[in-house]
C-alpha angles and dihedrals in degrees: 000000000000124000093215132031113240091216096058128073120248120227125207133204114199124194124187113208122203129175130055086357120033125196144083137278126199133183127192129201141154127247095259092057092045093050091048090048091050092047090050093049099038095036101246103290117214107288092015130271116321121237088255090052090052093050092049094047092047091050092047090051087057092049092050094047091047090050092049092046092053092046092054 
């Protein structure tokens, strides 16, 4: 089974890290995953998460992952 659908766009969140550790972290996902993530975090608002909700949640996921990566 494929990890990504060839017929759906792929979205990327890119985080530059500077400080004790310098580098970059990027994550990629498709819209269905991002919508599900937003619904799980925001609680499935009426009508589902907005496009802006999805963008915010995906960016925040990148920030959290980058913070956890640096901490480790």
